[in-house]
N, C-alpha and C positions, 0 to 999 in steps of 0.2 A: 479500258474499253477499246476494242479493236477499231482501227481507223475505218475499215470497211463498214462496220456496224454504225459508226457515228455518221458516216456519209449517208447511209440509208435513213437515219433518223432526221437529218437536216432535210433531205428530200421529202420525207413524209410531212414534216412540220410546215414546210413553206411552199412546196410546189405541187405535190401529187393531189391534194384535195382540190386545188384550184384548177388543175388541168384534167380533171376526171372526165370532163366531156366538153368537146368542141365540135360543133356540127354545122353543116352548110345551112344557111338561112334561105328560105324562099323569098322571092320579091315581096317586099312588105305590102300589106294591105291596111286600110284603116282599122285600128284595133278596137275602137269603140267611139260612140258619139261623144263621150265625156273627155276624150283625149285627142291631141293633135295627130296629124298624120305625118309620115316620113316616107316619101315616095321613092327613095333610092333603092336600087337593087342590091343584092348581096355582093360583098366585096372580096371575100376570101373563101376558099373551100378547103378546110382542114381534112385530115384523113380519118376514115372509119370511126366516127364517134359512137359511143354506146347509146342505144336507144332505151336502156333500162339501167337505173342506178338504185341500189338497195331495194331491188324488187319493185321500183316505182317507175313507170314510163316517163321519158323525157321528151318534151316537145321542142322542136326547132323550126317549126313551120309557122310563118306569120299568119297563114290562112286559118290556123287552128288555135290561135291565141284566145279567141272568145271575146265576148263583150263584157264590160265591167263598168262599174261606176265607183269613183274614188270619193272618199269622205272629203267634205269641204273644210279646208283649214280655217275658213272665216265664217263658219257656222257653229254657234254654241251648241252644247248638248241639249239645251232647252229649245232649239230650233230658231233662236233669234240670231240675226246676222251681226258680225263684227264690223263696225263702221269706223272705228278709230283706234289708234295705237294703245290708248289707255285700256280699252276693253280687251285688246289682244294680250297685253302684258299681265293684266290682273285677273282675267277670267279664262280666255280661250287657251292661251299657252299652258297654264297649269293643268287644264283638262287633258291636253294632248300628252304632256310629260307624264302624268299619272298613268295614262294608258300604256305607254311604252315601258314604264317601270313595272307595272303589274303583269303585263301580257307578253312582253318580248324579252327584255334584258334582265329584269329583276331588280329588286331594291338593294342598294349597297348600304354601307354602314356609316358613310360620312367620314369626316376627318378624324383620325385617331387622337384620343386625349393625350397619349404618351408619344406622339410623333416627335422625332428628333433628327437632326442633321449633323453628320460627322464629316468634316472636310479632310479627306485623306490626301488630297492634292490641292493646296490653297491657291495655286496659280503659278504655273511653270511655263516658261517660253517653250513653244513647240512648233513643229512643222516648219523648220528653217526660219524661225523667228516671226512667222506670219500670225501665230496664234498664241493665246494664253490658254493653257489647258487646266481645267479643274476636274476633280473627281470627288463625288459626294456619295456617302452611304446614308440612305434614308431608312431609319428604323421606325416601326409602327407600335412597338411595345418595349417595355423594359425586359421582357423575357427574351434571352438570346436565342431561343429555339424558333422564334417567329421568322417568317420570310423578311428579307431586306431587299431594298432596291439600290443598285449601284448605277449612279448617273454620271455619264461622261459628257463634259461640256468643253466647247472651244469658242473663244471670243476673239474678235479681231484685235490684234496687238496694237494697232494704231488708233483704237477707238478713244474718243474723248468724252463721250456721253454714254448713258446706258443704251445697249443695243437690242434690237429686236431679235427674236430667236426662231429658228427652224427646228422643231422638236419632232424627230422621227424615231419611233421606237421599232425594235429590231427582232428578227427571228433568231439572232445569234448573240453570243456574249459580246460585250462592248469592244474587246480587242479585235473583233472581226469587222467593226464598222469603219476603222481608220487604220492606215498603215503608220503606226506610231509606236516605237518601242517603249515609250514612257508610260503606256497604259498598263495599269495593274490587271493582269489576266483574271478573268472570272470563269466560273464553271457553267456547263450546259446541263440541262436536265436529260437523264437517260431513262426512258420509259420502261426499259427492260428490267432495270434493277431498282426503280423508284428512288434513285439517288442522283446527286449532281456529280459530274465528272469534269476534269479539265480536258478540253479538246486538244488533240495532238497538234503540235506546232505546225503551222502552215496549212491546217485543214479547215480553213474558214471558207465556206461555200457561198454564203449569201450575206447581203446586208451592207456592202460598201457604200459609203456616202462621199460624194465629191466635195469635201469640206472646203477646199480652196475656192470653189465657185461662190459659195456663200460668204466666206470671209472677204473676198474681193468686192462683194456687193455691200459690205457693212453689216452682214447678218451673222449672228452666232449660230452654233449648231449644238444640239444636245440629243442623246440617245440612251436607251436602256434596253435590256433583254427581257422580253415579256414573260419568259418562263420563270423568272425570279418571283413573280407575283402569284401565278397560278399555272401549274403544268397543263400542257395542251394535249390531254389524252383522256379517254373515256373513264378510266378507273382510278384516277389519281386525285380525286377530290380531297382525301385526307392530308395531302402533302402541300396544299396551297393556302392562300390567305383566307379563303372563304370558310374553311374548316375551323379556323381560329375564332370565328364569330358565331359559331353555333351556340344556342342557348343551353343552359344546364339541362341535361336529360334529353336533348335533341340529337337524334342519331342521323337524321337525313334533313335536307333542306326543305323548306316550305315551297308550295307551288309558285310563289312570287319572290322567292329568294334569288339573289343574283347568280348568274351564270358566269363563265370565264370571261366573256367579252366585257361584262360590266366590271369584273375584277381588274382586267387589264386597263380599262378606261379609268378606274379608281386610281390605279397606279400612276397614270398620267396626271391626274389631279394632285397627287401627293408630290410629284415633281414640280407642278406649278406652285404648290405651297413653298417649296424651296426658292423658286425663282423670285417670289415676292420678298424674300429676305436678302437677295444679292443685289447690291447697289450698281453692279456693272451690267445688270440685265434689266431691260424694260419689260416687266412682267405683264404689262397691258398690251404688248405687241408680240405675243407668242402664237405661232402658227404650228398646228399639229398635222402629222402625216403618218399614214400607214398603208400597207399593201395587202390586199386579199382579206383574210379574216381580221387583220389589223386595220384594213380599210374600214370594215364594219365597226371596229372598235373606236376609230377616231370620229366616225359619224356619231356614235353614242356619246363619246367624251365631249365633243363639241356641243351636242344638243343638251347634255346634262350639266355641263360646267361652263357657264357663260363667261368665265374669266378668259378663256381661250379666244384670241383675236381673229383667227382664221382657221379653216379646215381644208386639207388636201387629202381626198380619199381616192386611192388607186384601186380600181377593179373590185369594189366592195360588194357588188352583186346582191344576191338574195340575202335578207337579213341586214342589209346595209342600204345602199342608194337605189337599188333596182325595185321596180314595182312588184309586189307580191300578187296583186290581183290579176296581173298579166301572166298567163300560163306560157312561160318561155324559159327554157333552160332550167336551172336549179329552182326548186320551189321550197316552201316551208316544210312540206312533207319530206323532201330529200334531206334538208338540213337537220331535221329533228328525228330522223329514223334512228332506231335504237343502236344500230351499228356505226352511226356516223357522228354527229355533233350535238346531241341534245344537251350535253354538259355546258355548252357555250351560252346557253340561253336560260331564261326562267322556264321551269317545267310547264307553265301555262302555255307557252308558245306552241308546243306540240298539238294543242287542242285545235289550232287553226289550220293544220295541214290538210291538203286535199282540195280538189276543185269540184264545184265552184267555190272559190275562196270567199269565206265570210268573215275574215279577220277585220276587226274594227279599226285597225291601224294599218298604215302603209307608208312607203318611203317618201311620198309627198309630204306627209305630216312630220316625218322625221327631219326632212330638210327644212320645213317651216320652223322647227325648234331652233335651228342654227341661225335663222334670221335674227337680226339684220346684219350679221357678220358675213364676210366673204367666204364662199365655199367653191372649191374647184373639184369637179369630178373628172378624173383621168381614167381612161379605159383603152381597150384595144378593139379594133373592128372585127377581129376573128375570135374574140372571147365570147362565143355564143352562150357558154355555160353561165356566165355572169350577166348576160343580157345588157350590152351597152346601150341599146335603144331604150330599154326600160329605165335605165338611169337618166337618160336625157328626158324622157317623158315625165319622170318624177320631178325633175327640176322645173319643167314647164308648169306642171300642176301646182308647184309651190310658189311660182312667180307672184301671184297676187299678194301674198304676205309681204314679200320684199317691197313691192310697190306701195302697199299700205304704210310701210315703215320708211318710205322715202329712199329706197335703194333701187339699184338697176338690176332687173331680172335678165334672163337670157334675151328677151326682146325678139324671140323667133320661136315658132313651133315646127320649124323644118330641121330635121336631123342633119347635122353638118357632115360633109365628107371627111375622111381621115386627114389629119394634118392641118385642119382649119380650126384654130382655137377660137372660142368665144370667152373673152376675159372681162366679164362684167363683175358686179358683186356676186351674182350667180354665174359660175364659169364652167365650161365643159371643153374637154380635149380628148380626142381619140387618135391614138397612133395607129399605124399599119402594123398589125401583128396580134399575137395572142395575149393571154392573161399576164398581168404584171406590168413591169416598167421596161422601157428601152432607153438607151443613153440620152437621146434627144428630149425625153420627158423632163429631165432636170432643167433644161433651158426654159421650158414653159413654166415650170414651178417658179423659177427665179423672176421671170417676167411678171407673173401673177403677184408674187411677194413684194416686188419693188413697187407695184401699183398700190398695194393696200397697206403695207407696213412702213413704207417710206423711210428706208434706212438712210443714214448719213453716208455720203459718198466721199 
């Protein structure tokens, strides 16, 4: 595969979809009686944003957001209020989870009966002696033709107890995550040929993790390449894990079958299966992290698999932590347009596109599913496409669930300025800049993880 073409693929997979639109925001106005206000003015003015994407208009004007009412996370489907934690866990939470499974992300298959772990690197000193490196191949079937997950792990070399983990999955193969010649190189998916190819040496564009920062804090690091589970492209369903679970005679997925985001999240849960077997890892203190569409993925992974101890979602936007009922930036209709990302979601999700939005689920309910575990939403003040204000408002609206469960919500309904973190059990941080991460975001992550995972120092 030519280097130039590979570069284009990486750009497509991890940047272009997220940067498709960034537009100036008008001074905010109250979005609805049901939501708090954020009186700050616009903070950045990007260049020439598109006003139409996939033939669908895009709104960046706070005055045109419209009014909306969010579903109450503490109101049962039968109209009765949730007054205690028991009712939340046994009745209301299952109702909400069922809604997201059937209408947004799709139903996955659960843990494979033939899942197995092959330690290809059982523990080798690495990174100038600071780390112990492990490499694990996770298989889901005895059939060698099935996808496999290749997990890269670094543990603090001086650890005397099981360590908490920062589990960040990647747009690139594992050798692109860390500068370590001991990593066994893996392939990247090529959508032109529907095959996996080895990236040319030195052509890793994205996905570097500052492992040293976490090791110094007593936190291990793990990562895998999302394309190993399911290719990230419109017409490549036959080559991913979801196709392996089609029922006999089934040619296409059912309306509530899992999309790629649920498949990638399923892969994270399979890594957690391994963590539970490793005595050097505290599987009850694993924080998951992803950016953009992988930010959407960790939102669902954290909501769907309660074994994860904390979630850090970077710029997850529409389909993740941003409110869908708020007509700003990307919408359900943009996401599920036939030429864009319908494969990432259950087919049912497309039914809810368009305004006024009548979807029964929204990001405040998704955040409520993560309760009572810590959640950090990290975004950028110029990422208008992903609606950073909409992510903040979703956390505010989910706050009552955290309070019911004895946890600390944001404790404010005023949208903070950039570089002013709110690090409670519900946490929010907005850097100055566009979509994705900037180097200083790592320091906020570490502060958040130290508060909630309490690593040994």
